[in-house]
C-alpha distance (Angstrom), angle and dihedral (degrees) to the residues before:
residue distance angle dihedral
M1 . . .
N2 3.82 . .
H3 3.80 121.8 .
V4 3.80 136.0 176.0
L5 3.80 120.3 -150.6
T6 3.79 123.8 -167.9
I7 3.78 110.6 -159.7
H8 3.81 127.1 -171.4
T9 3.80 109.4 -156.3
K10 3.76 141.6 172.1
N11 3.79 114.3 -95.6
Q12 3.80 98.0 -104.4
T13 3.79 126.2 148.4
V14 3.83 94.3 -123.4
V15 3.80 100.7 40.3
L16 3.81 96.6 99.7
E17 3.80 91.6 47.2
R18 3.82 90.6 52.2
L19 3.81 93.0 49.1
L20 3.79 92.4 50.1
Q21 3.79 93.1 44.5
V22 3.81 93.2 53.7
T23 3.81 89.9 45.7
R24 3.80 91.5 53.1
Y25 3.83 95.2 42.7
R26 3.81 90.7 52.9
G27 3.82 91.4 53.4
F28 3.79 100.3 -109.3
Q29 3.80 120.5 139.7
L30 3.79 118.1 -135.3
T31 3.81 113.5 -131.6
G32 3.80 99.1 168.3
L33 3.78 141.4 9.8
E34 3.79 132.9 -169.6
M35 3.79 125.3 175.2
K36 3.78 128.7 180.0
P37 3.79 135.8 159.6
Q38 3.78 118.4 -101.2
G39 3.79 117.4 -119.1
S40 3.78 95.8 -94.9
Q41 3.84 94.2 49.3
S42 3.80 87.5 -129.5
G43 3.79 93.2 103.8
L44 3.76 147.3 21.3
L45 3.78 133.0 -122.1
V46 3.81 109.8 -142.7
T47 3.80 122.7 -174.0
L48 3.80 116.3 -165.3
S49 3.79 123.1 -169.9
I50 3.78 109.5 -161.9
V51 3.78 140.2 172.4
S52 3.80 130.9 -155.8
D53 3.78 141.9 133.2
K54 3.81 89.4 -129.9
P55 3.82 121.1 99.4
I56 3.81 109.7 -87.6
H57 3.81 92.9 -133.6
L58 3.83 88.3 71.7
L59 3.79 87.9 67.4
T60 3.80 102.0 33.8
S61 3.80 93.4 51.8
Q62 3.81 90.7 54.2
L63 3.81 94.8 44.5
N64 3.81 90.5 51.1
K65 3.81 88.9 57.0
L66 3.82 92.6 60.8
V67 3.80 110.4 107.0
D68 3.83 93.0 -135.8
V69 3.82 95.1 53.7
E70 3.80 111.2 97.9
Q71 3.82 100.3 172.0
L72 3.79 135.8 1.2
E73 3.80 126.2 -164.5
L74 3.79 125.2 -170.3
H75 3.79 113.3 -152.1
S76 3.78 126.6 -152.3
E77 3.78 123.6 -85.1
Q78 3.81 89.9 -115.4
L79 3.81 90.4 61.0
A80 3.80 89.9 47.8
S81 3.80 91.7 54.4
L82 3.81 91.0 50.2
R83 3.81 91.8 54.3
A84 3.80 95.7 45.7
């Protein structure tokens, strides 16, 4: 199943590595990645497109536990299929 996650994070040098590591450890395959600074330069906006047959809450619950993650939004499957 395809999913799109929009993640607001702190602007730390290792934040992208941590996001990708958790995604890989939980068995989700990355199909797209977009990263851009937020307006204030104090944070980043990361959009992950992922695919897996596993329940998405297995990934979102772990990403929310990361200290650098400020907000996480899961978008609908229809949006995910448009981006793929």
